Backbone bond lengths (Angstrom), bond angles and torsions (degrees), N, CA, C in turn:
res aa  C-N    CA-C-N  psi(-1)  N-CA   C-N-CA  omega(-1)  CA-C   N-CA-C  phi
1 M - - - 1.472 - - 1.523 109.63 -
2 A 1.321 116.61 139.61 1.459 121.43 -178.32 1.526 111.21 -68.42
3 Q 1.335 115.39 142.57 1.462 119.42 174.09 1.523 110.77 -73.13
4 L 1.333 116.24 -36.48 1.465 120.90 -176.47 1.530 108.70 -145.89
5 T 1.332 115.64 132.69 1.463 120.75 179.77 1.528 109.86 -131.85
6 C 1.316 116.23 129.21 1.464 122.24 173.10 1.524 107.86 -104.65
7 M 1.335 116.05 126.56 1.461 121.18 -175.43 1.525 110.91 -117.49
8 D 1.338 115.75 108.51 1.463 123.24 174.77 1.524 111.77 50.79
9 I 1.323 116.11 51.03 1.461 122.10 -177.75 1.533 110.89 -76.31
10 S 1.325 115.68 134.44 1.459 122.46 169.30 1.524 107.83 -115.63
11 L 1.321 116.25 137.73 1.460 121.86 -177.62 1.515 109.99 -114.57
12 G 1.324 116.11 142.93 1.456 119.75 177.47 1.510 111.51 -171.87
13 Y 1.318 115.82 166.05 1.457 121.63 175.34 1.520 108.67 -153.31
14 E 1.332 115.40 146.92 1.463 122.62 -179.05 1.526 111.57 50.44
15 G 1.330 115.77 39.92 1.452 120.79 177.19 1.510 114.97 76.97
16 H 1.334 116.51 2.46 1.474 120.42 -178.86 1.517 110.04 -104.76
17 K 1.320 117.87 121.02 1.460 121.77 179.50 1.521 109.68 -80.19
18 V 1.337 115.47 128.85 1.466 121.98 -179.39 1.519 111.23 -95.56
19 A 1.330 116.35 -45.34 1.460 120.80 -178.56 1.514 109.29 -155.79
20 S 1.332 116.67 155.73 1.460 120.56 -179.39 1.525 110.17 -146.17
21 G 1.347 115.12 166.64 1.461 120.74 176.45 1.509 114.49 68.74
22 I 1.343 117.29 33.46 1.463 121.04 -178.16 1.527 109.75 -94.38
23 S 1.317 116.27 113.22 1.465 122.24 179.16 1.529 109.22 -133.68
24 F 1.317 116.52 129.80 1.465 121.22 177.53 1.520 108.94 -167.88
25 S 1.315 116.55 168.09 1.453 121.16 177.06 1.522 109.72 -136.29
26 V 1.318 114.53 154.27 1.460 121.85 179.88 1.521 107.88 -123.84
27 N 1.324 116.08 122.05 1.460 121.39 -179.71 1.525 111.32 -100.97
28 E 1.314 115.27 162.10 1.457 120.59 179.59 1.527 110.42 -55.50
29 G 1.331 116.15 130.59 1.456 121.52 178.26 1.509 115.14 88.41
30 D 1.336 117.90 -6.24 1.465 120.51 177.47 1.524 110.98 -67.88
31 Y 1.322 114.97 156.88 1.469 122.19 169.22 1.525 105.14 -128.49
32 L 1.318 115.83 97.61 1.463 122.10 -176.93 1.517 109.72 -98.07
33 C 1.317 116.25 123.76 1.459 122.29 176.05 1.531 108.49 -104.96
34 I 1.341 116.36 123.68 1.465 122.19 179.60 1.521 108.44 -99.49
35 V 1.322 116.26 122.01 1.465 121.32 -177.96 1.521 109.70 -126.65
36 G 1.324 114.32 165.67 1.457 120.68 179.50 1.513 109.92 155.91
37 D 1.318 116.75 167.34 1.455 121.31 -179.53 1.523 111.02 -68.98
38 N 1.332 116.44 161.40 1.457 120.98 174.45 1.530 109.77 -58.08
39 G 1.322 116.15 136.57 1.454 120.09 179.49 1.510 114.31 83.44
40 S 1.349 117.23 5.09 1.467 119.81 -177.99 1.520 112.73 -80.84
41 G 1.333 116.92 -10.66 1.460 120.08 175.90 1.519 115.05 106.66
42 K 1.331 117.47 14.40 1.471 120.53 -175.91 1.533 112.09 -61.72
43 T 1.331 116.04 -50.15 1.466 119.60 -179.13 1.518 111.18 -67.13
44 T 1.322 117.25 -38.92 1.471 120.40 177.49 1.522 110.24 -62.06
45 L 1.326 116.90 -41.65 1.459 120.84 177.71 1.521 110.97 -60.48
46 M 1.330 117.56 -43.53 1.462 120.07 179.75 1.525 110.88 -63.73
47 K 1.323 117.51 -39.15 1.466 120.25 177.97 1.524 111.26 -65.78
48 V 1.325 116.70 -33.59 1.463 120.56 174.99 1.525 109.92 -66.14
49 M 1.323 116.79 -42.57 1.457 121.10 178.81 1.524 111.44 -60.74
50 L 1.329 116.38 -32.71 1.459 122.02 -178.85 1.525 112.83 -85.01
51 G 1.335 116.69 -9.21 1.454 119.99 -176.66 1.514 113.27 80.24
52 L 1.339 117.76 12.87 1.460 121.67 179.41 1.521 112.10 -83.60
53 T 1.333 115.81 -22.67 1.456 122.75 178.98 1.523 108.70 -136.13
54 A 1.317 116.30 139.40 1.464 119.51 178.12 1.528 109.83 -83.70
55 P 1.324 117.93 138.78 1.470 119.28 176.45 1.518 110.19 -70.93
56 A 1.328 116.72 156.76 1.452 120.01 174.25 1.516 109.83 -63.89
57 S 1.329 116.10 -33.28 1.464 122.52 173.35 1.517 108.15 -161.55
58 G 1.337 116.36 166.73 1.452 121.05 -177.63 1.517 111.05 92.34
59 Q 1.330 116.10 -178.11 1.453 119.86 -178.60 1.520 112.31 -149.64
60 V 1.331 114.39 156.92 1.467 122.23 176.67 1.520 107.72 -113.41
61 L 1.326 116.62 129.20 1.456 121.80 -179.48 1.526 109.73 -117.28
62 L 1.327 116.41 135.35 1.458 121.97 174.20 1.514 108.85 -101.84
63 G 1.325 116.50 141.53 1.466 120.49 -179.23 1.511 111.33 -144.07
64 D 1.312 116.16 -172.23 1.462 122.65 178.62 1.522 111.80 58.47
65 G 1.340 116.20 31.57 1.454 121.28 177.83 1.513 115.14 79.12
66 L 1.331 117.89 5.49 1.464 121.93 -178.66 1.527 110.64 -79.48
67 T 1.345 116.93 136.03 1.454 122.22 173.37 1.525 109.12 -115.73
68 D 1.329 117.27 160.58 1.466 119.78 -176.51 1.528 112.40 -65.21
69 S 1.336 117.78 -20.54 1.465 120.51 178.38 1.519 112.11 -82.01
70 E 1.340 117.52 -2.51 1.465 122.06 -178.78 1.530 112.05 -107.66
71 I 1.322 116.57 14.94 1.456 120.79 179.44 1.524 109.12 -103.01
72 G 1.342 116.91 119.38 1.450 120.91 175.49 1.524 110.07 -81.45
73 Y 1.329 116.80 143.87 1.468 120.49 -174.17 1.520 109.89 -139.07
74 L 1.328 115.61 129.03 1.454 121.94 173.40 1.524 107.35 -119.79
75 P 1.355 117.22 99.84 1.468 120.24 -179.49 1.518 111.56 -80.61
76 Q 1.316 115.91 173.57 1.448 120.12 171.84 1.525 108.48 -66.99
77 Q 1.336 116.11 140.45 1.463 120.30 -179.70 1.525 111.72 -85.01
78 T 1.327 115.98 143.73 1.459 121.10 170.29 1.528 108.29 -96.92
79 E 1.320 116.87 165.98 1.457 120.41 178.97 1.525 111.04 -62.89
80 V 1.329 117.57 -34.81 1.462 121.24 178.81 1.522 110.26 -64.25
81 Q 1.328 117.13 -42.84 1.466 120.98 -179.45 1.524 111.80 -65.45
82 K 1.318 117.25 -32.50 1.453 120.77 179.50 1.517 111.67 -65.83
83 D 1.324 117.08 -20.16 1.460 122.68 -177.60 1.527 111.37 -101.76
84 F 1.332 116.89 21.48 1.469 121.27 -175.18 1.532 110.71 -66.63
85 P 1.363 118.66 124.01 1.472 122.02 -174.67 1.523 113.07 -88.23
86 A 1.317 117.59 68.13 1.465 121.67 177.76 1.521 108.26 -139.44
87 S 1.312 116.32 160.62 1.462 119.44 178.26 1.525 109.85 -74.16
88 V 1.319 115.71 159.93 1.459 120.67 177.17 1.526 109.85 -58.64
89 R 1.316 116.81 -42.75 1.470 120.56 179.64 1.533 110.86 -58.98
90 E 1.336 117.26 -43.25 1.466 120.56 -179.70 1.527 111.22 -64.46
91 V 1.338 116.39 -40.82 1.465 120.29 179.40 1.524 110.09 -63.47
92 V 1.316 117.32 -46.18 1.462 120.85 -177.77 1.527 110.47 -65.79
93 R 1.317 117.33 -43.72 1.465 120.80 179.93 1.521 112.64 -61.65
94 S 1.324 116.92 -28.84 1.468 119.56 -178.26 1.519 112.22 -63.32
95 G 1.327 117.10 -15.02 1.460 119.86 175.09 1.520 112.72 -67.64
96 C 1.329 117.19 -13.50 1.468 122.09 179.43 1.525 112.77 -91.20
97 L 1.330 117.61 0.79 1.469 120.25 -172.75 1.522 113.63 -58.69
98 N 1.333 117.12 -35.29 1.467 119.16 179.97 1.522 111.86 -62.00
99 R 1.321 115.96 -28.10 1.465 119.41 179.25 1.525 112.48 -78.28
100 C 1.314 116.58 -23.25 1.467 120.41 -173.32 1.524 113.52 -72.30
101 G 1.330 116.92 -31.15 1.457 119.03 -175.62 1.514 110.38 60.41
102 L 1.338 116.83 -125.00 1.463 121.59 179.18 1.521 112.00 -88.79
103 R 1.329 116.99 -3.49 1.465 120.52 -179.36 1.525 109.95 -70.82
104 P 1.348 118.71 123.49 1.469 121.30 -173.84 1.530 114.06 -87.45
105 Y 1.313 117.85 26.26 1.457 120.30 179.92 1.529 109.13 -154.09
106 Y 1.335 115.69 161.39 1.459 120.93 177.14 1.523 109.20 -89.81
107 S 1.321 116.17 139.87 1.455 120.66 177.77 1.536 109.58 -75.65
108 K 1.337 116.17 167.79 1.461 120.37 177.08 1.527 110.66 -60.57
109 A 1.330 116.24 -38.19 1.468 120.44 -179.84 1.529 110.77 -65.39
110 E 1.333 117.08 -39.06 1.470 121.12 -179.97 1.524 110.39 -69.17
111 K 1.324 116.72 -40.22 1.464 119.92 177.45 1.524 110.19 -64.43
112 R 1.323 116.02 -39.44 1.460 120.36 178.94 1.531 110.25 -65.82
113 M 1.332 116.87 -39.72 1.459 120.45 178.22 1.527 110.82 -61.91
114 A 1.325 116.88 -42.79 1.461 120.99 178.86 1.521 110.40 -62.53
115 D 1.326 116.87 -43.14 1.467 120.56 179.21 1.526 110.78 -63.56
116 E 1.331 116.64 -40.78 1.462 120.69 -179.87 1.527 110.82 -64.67
117 N 1.328 117.33 -39.95 1.462 120.09 -179.47 1.526 111.60 -72.24
118 M 1.331 117.79 -33.43 1.464 119.71 174.04 1.521 110.28 -65.20
119 E 1.329 116.42 -41.76 1.462 120.55 177.63 1.525 110.12 -63.79
120 R 1.307 116.35 -41.97 1.459 123.10 -178.46 1.515 111.81 -59.61
121 L 1.346 116.48 -35.16 1.464 120.93 -175.96 1.524 112.53 -105.22
122 G 1.331 116.09 15.45 1.456 119.81 175.78 1.513 114.96 71.68
123 L 1.333 117.54 26.99 1.462 121.83 -176.11 1.523 113.73 -104.51
124 A 1.328 117.35 -5.21 1.466 120.12 -176.08 1.535 112.84 -53.20
125 P 1.342 119.49 -42.50 1.469 118.92 179.55 1.532 113.34 -67.10
126 L 1.342 116.99 -15.44 1.469 121.32 -177.18 1.526 112.62 -102.95
127 A 1.320 117.35 7.12 1.463 121.49 -171.08 1.529 113.43 -54.32
128 K 1.316 117.58 -36.92 1.466 120.88 -176.78 1.526 113.12 -93.28
129 R 1.316 116.80 -5.17 1.465 120.98 -179.83 1.516 110.69 -70.42
130 C 1.320 116.86 150.44 1.460 120.73 175.61 1.523 109.10 -73.71
131 Y 1.307 116.47 133.14 1.462 122.25 -176.43 1.526 111.83 -55.23
132 R 1.318 117.72 -41.45 1.461 119.84 -174.90 1.530 112.56 -72.35
133 E 1.336 117.52 -9.50 1.460 120.95 177.83 1.526 112.38 -89.37
134 L 1.326 116.77 -6.11 1.458 120.91 -176.71 1.525 111.56 -79.85
135 S 1.322 116.16 160.62 1.460 121.27 171.90 1.522 109.08 -71.75
136 G 1.326 117.19 167.31 1.461 121.08 179.62 1.521 112.24 -58.82
137 G 1.330 116.66 -42.36 1.458 120.19 179.62 1.509 112.06 -65.91
138 Q 1.339 117.24 -40.11 1.462 121.09 178.34 1.524 111.08 -65.72
139 Q 1.330 116.88 -39.25 1.461 120.02 177.39 1.523 111.20 -62.51
140 Q 1.322 117.20 -41.77 1.460 120.12 179.05 1.519 111.61 -65.46
141 R 1.328 117.10 -37.33 1.460 119.43 176.31 1.525 111.35 -65.65
142 A 1.336 116.26 -36.35 1.465 119.80 177.17 1.525 110.70 -65.15
143 L 1.320 116.80 -40.73 1.466 120.32 178.77 1.524 111.29 -69.83
144 L 1.322 116.06 -32.81 1.461 119.58 176.41 1.533 109.97 -67.66
145 A 1.333 116.87 -41.03 1.463 120.54 176.16 1.518 110.36 -62.67
146 R 1.325 116.05 -38.00 1.473 120.94 176.61 1.524 110.39 -61.30
147 A 1.339 117.00 -45.08 1.466 121.16 179.44 1.520 111.25 -62.62
148 L 1.324 116.49 -35.60 1.465 120.33 -179.88 1.531 111.77 -70.17
149 C 1.338 116.48 -24.68 1.466 119.60 176.32 1.533 111.07 -70.56
150 A 1.317 116.43 -19.20 1.464 120.59 -179.48 1.520 111.98 -87.62
151 T 1.330 117.90 -12.92 1.461 118.85 -173.02 1.525 111.89 -157.50
152 R 1.306 115.24 154.35 1.465 122.00 166.68 1.525 109.11 -117.41
153 K 1.351 116.33 8.70 1.457 120.46 -171.22 1.521 113.84 -116.78
154 I 1.336 118.21 -54.46 1.462 120.21 -170.89 1.526 110.78 -147.73
155 I 1.332 116.58 138.34 1.451 120.96 175.71 1.521 109.45 -125.75
156 L 1.335 115.59 141.39 1.457 123.04 177.07 1.524 107.71 -113.94
157 L 1.327 116.33 125.54 1.460 122.35 -173.34 1.527 109.90 -123.64
158 D 1.329 115.99 125.22 1.467 120.77 179.82 1.520 109.44 -105.54
159 E 1.323 116.69 102.68 1.466 123.58 179.76 1.529 111.68 49.46
160 P 1.336 118.79 58.86 1.467 120.69 -175.67 1.524 114.49 -65.23
161 A 1.341 117.50 -17.18 1.463 120.03 -178.49 1.523 112.67 -105.40
162 A 1.333 117.53 8.39 1.467 120.77 -177.90 1.528 110.88 -61.92
163 G 1.331 116.13 131.31 1.456 121.23 176.07 1.515 115.13 81.75
164 L 1.335 117.86 1.81 1.454 120.49 -179.43 1.531 109.96 -94.28
165 D 1.324 116.18 155.27 1.469 117.93 179.17 1.524 109.36 -73.63
166 P 1.339 117.71 159.45 1.466 121.60 -171.72 1.526 114.73 -53.14
167 K 1.314 118.03 -41.20 1.465 120.48 -179.30 1.529 110.84 -64.22
168 V 1.331 116.23 -43.39 1.463 120.87 -179.29 1.529 110.50 -69.54
169 V 1.336 116.72 -33.36 1.463 120.72 176.40 1.524 110.35 -58.59
170 L 1.323 116.88 -48.58 1.460 120.91 179.89 1.525 111.11 -62.39
171 E 1.330 116.49 -38.24 1.466 120.77 178.64 1.527 110.54 -65.08
172 M 1.334 116.36 -40.32 1.464 120.10 -179.78 1.523 110.87 -65.22
173 Y 1.328 117.49 -44.92 1.463 120.00 179.46 1.524 111.38 -64.98
174 A 1.319 117.06 -37.30 1.463 120.46 177.97 1.527 110.17 -65.61
175 L 1.326 116.38 -38.14 1.462 121.25 179.18 1.524 110.79 -65.01
176 V 1.328 116.52 -44.96 1.461 120.47 178.23 1.525 110.19 -64.39
177 G 1.341 116.50 -39.04 1.457 120.14 177.54 1.523 112.07 -61.52
178 A 1.332 116.41 -39.30 1.462 120.74 178.77 1.525 111.01 -66.43
179 L 1.343 116.81 -37.22 1.461 120.07 177.55 1.526 110.47 -63.60
180 N 1.325 115.93 -39.89 1.459 120.06 177.87 1.530 110.64 -64.35
181 E 1.309 116.73 -41.22 1.467 120.43 178.96 1.528 111.45 -64.28
182 S 1.336 116.88 -24.41 1.461 120.51 178.83 1.521 111.90 -80.47
183 G 1.349 117.52 -4.24 1.454 120.91 175.57 1.509 115.93 115.38
184 I 1.330 117.92 -0.93 1.462 121.14 -179.90 1.525 109.90 -87.89
185 T 1.308 116.55 129.39 1.468 121.62 176.28 1.523 108.55 -71.84
186 V 1.333 116.64 137.28 1.464 121.86 -177.85 1.523 110.04 -122.96
187 V 1.326 115.87 132.15 1.462 122.59 169.31 1.518 105.86 -124.26
188 M 1.326 117.68 117.79 1.461 120.61 -173.24 1.522 112.58 -134.03
189 I 1.311 115.33 132.47 1.466 121.60 170.87 1.516 107.93 -87.90
190 S 1.320 116.91 134.45 1.459 120.42 176.94 1.518 110.34 -150.11
191 H 1.334 115.54 142.42 1.462 119.68 173.33 1.524 110.16 -91.34
192 D 1.346 116.60 -11.38 1.462 121.42 -177.06 1.526 108.84 -104.63
193 I 1.311 116.86 81.22 1.456 121.64 -175.06 1.526 111.47 -63.61
194 A 1.320 118.01 -32.94 1.464 120.30 -177.91 1.516 111.37 -62.35
195 A 1.327 117.00 -42.87 1.465 120.75 -179.09 1.518 111.63 -79.50
196 A 1.325 116.40 -45.53 1.458 120.84 -174.34 1.525 112.20 -68.19
197 A 1.328 117.05 -42.94 1.465 120.53 -173.69 1.520 113.03 -72.43
198 K 1.320 117.26 -8.65 1.467 119.96 176.05 1.519 110.27 -57.00
199 Y 1.324 116.72 -33.92 1.455 120.96 -176.54 1.527 113.09 -105.92
200 A 1.334 118.10 -13.16 1.463 121.63 -174.48 1.526 112.08 -68.76
201 T 1.330 115.55 149.04 1.464 121.19 172.02 1.526 110.36 -99.56
202 H 1.343 116.40 -27.54 1.457 121.94 -177.63 1.529 110.17 -137.88
203 I 1.332 115.31 153.87 1.463 122.13 178.64 1.519 109.51 -126.23
204 L 1.331 115.48 135.85 1.466 122.50 170.68 1.521 106.80 -118.22
205 H 1.329 117.19 119.02 1.464 121.85 -177.27 1.521 108.64 -117.84
206 I 1.336 115.91 119.02 1.466 119.75 177.17 1.528 109.59 -118.54
207 G 1.304 115.39 146.18 1.454 121.18 -179.79 1.511 110.74 175.71
208 N 1.315 116.93 164.56 1.466 122.10 -179.05 1.526 111.61 55.73
209 G 1.349 115.29 29.85 1.460 119.76 175.63 1.510 115.27 78.66
210 S 1.344 117.60 12.30 1.466 118.83 -178.20 1.522 110.82 -155.14
211 L 1.321 115.60 172.89 1.456 121.97 175.06 1.529 108.58 -76.61
212 L 1.322 116.18 121.07 1.458 120.19 179.56 1.523 112.46 -91.49
213 F 1.330 115.65 -32.56 1.468 118.84 -179.15 1.514 109.83 -163.38
214 F 1.336 115.61 143.83 1.458 122.28 164.98 1.518 108.03 -146.04
215 G 1.332 116.70 126.95 1.457 120.62 178.45 1.513 110.36 169.40
216 T 1.321 116.01 -164.60 1.459 120.11 -179.40 1.521 110.41 -69.58
217 K 1.329 115.34 159.37 1.457 119.50 178.75 1.526 111.07 -61.21
218 A 1.314 116.98 -41.70 1.466 120.25 -179.17 1.529 110.86 -61.15
219 S 1.331 116.63 -42.56 1.466 120.50 179.02 1.524 110.59 -67.28
220 Y 1.326 116.47 -35.34 1.467 120.70 179.59 1.522 111.16 -61.76
221 L 1.322 116.18 -43.20 1.455 119.82 -177.65 1.527 112.03 -65.88
222 E 1.335 116.69 -20.43 1.457 120.74 178.19 1.526 112.27 -94.84
223 S 1.349 116.65 -6.03 1.464 120.63 -176.59 1.522 111.22 -86.44
224 K 1.323 115.56 167.88 1.465 121.28 178.53 1.519 110.36 -64.51
225 A 1.360 116.01 -42.90 1.469 120.02 -179.89 1.518 110.67 -63.83
226 G 1.328 116.57 -41.59 1.454 120.32 -176.38 1.511 114.17 -75.41
227 S 1.305 117.71 -25.56 1.462 120.07 -175.82 1.522 111.69 -62.86
228 I 1.336 116.82 -32.88 1.466 120.38 179.01 1.519 109.73 -66.22
229 Y 1.340 116.30 -47.84 1.454 120.50 179.88 1.528 110.57 -66.91
230 A 1.313 116.51 -42.41 1.464 120.03 -178.69 1.529 111.02 -62.97
231 G 1.334 115.29 -39.59 1.449 119.56 -178.11 1.507 113.56 -69.48
232 H 1.372 116.67 -34.53 1.442 119.98 -176.19 1.519 113.53 -96.73
233 E 1.346 116.64 -23.37 1.456 119.21 -174.13 1.526 113.48 -108.86
234 G 1.329 116.51 -13.40 1.457 118.68 178.76 1.511 114.04 71.36
235 V 1.310 117.18 36.49 1.458 121.24 179.91 1.515 109.47 -69.77
236 Q 1.324 115.87 141.67 1.450 120.73 178.36 1.514 110.29 -122.18
237 A 1.319 116.06 143.97 1.471 120.55 179.84 1.515 110.22 -75.07
């Protein structure tokens, strides 16, 4: 059974339709990469998947025991967020807030989970450092650790490598790929199909106001939509 299914989704804002006819499903263990031109609706679609924005039409269904509080999310960072005056440990622990409810403190299990995710992403030595003092790559790893504190099942990432230098970009994609190999389902928006699709199992391509392709990476590279990206970006199956 699919963890997440989008059924005939239409996207729009301020009365303007961005895209329509978007249908796909994400199963446990998938690594779905969402691609498309700027303004094609990728970020809006992800917000719809998270329940943060209502679709113009269509619906999103959760299955396989997944609840909306079990979805980890790494949004695009703003300049204000990059200057957040908190320790790395505090930022990572905040990923457990959905579990706290009205409880005004983190449990021992939640603190342990945060420590484990910092260790997992190489952040343990930086736990006491101020978040805003970190490099861009370190900040993204901290936010990824935060997202992992919210879930053991699925994470949604919106351009996690945006603004990073090429070496750090490759490291970030490799890190996300390793998380997927450990059993976490990944849904990621990326403008860099060559780097991102190296690890993806499936591709969703939206553009020209509609769904251009959804399927396996291998099928995408043989499709009309994928041939443009494959020809210019050198993507390999």
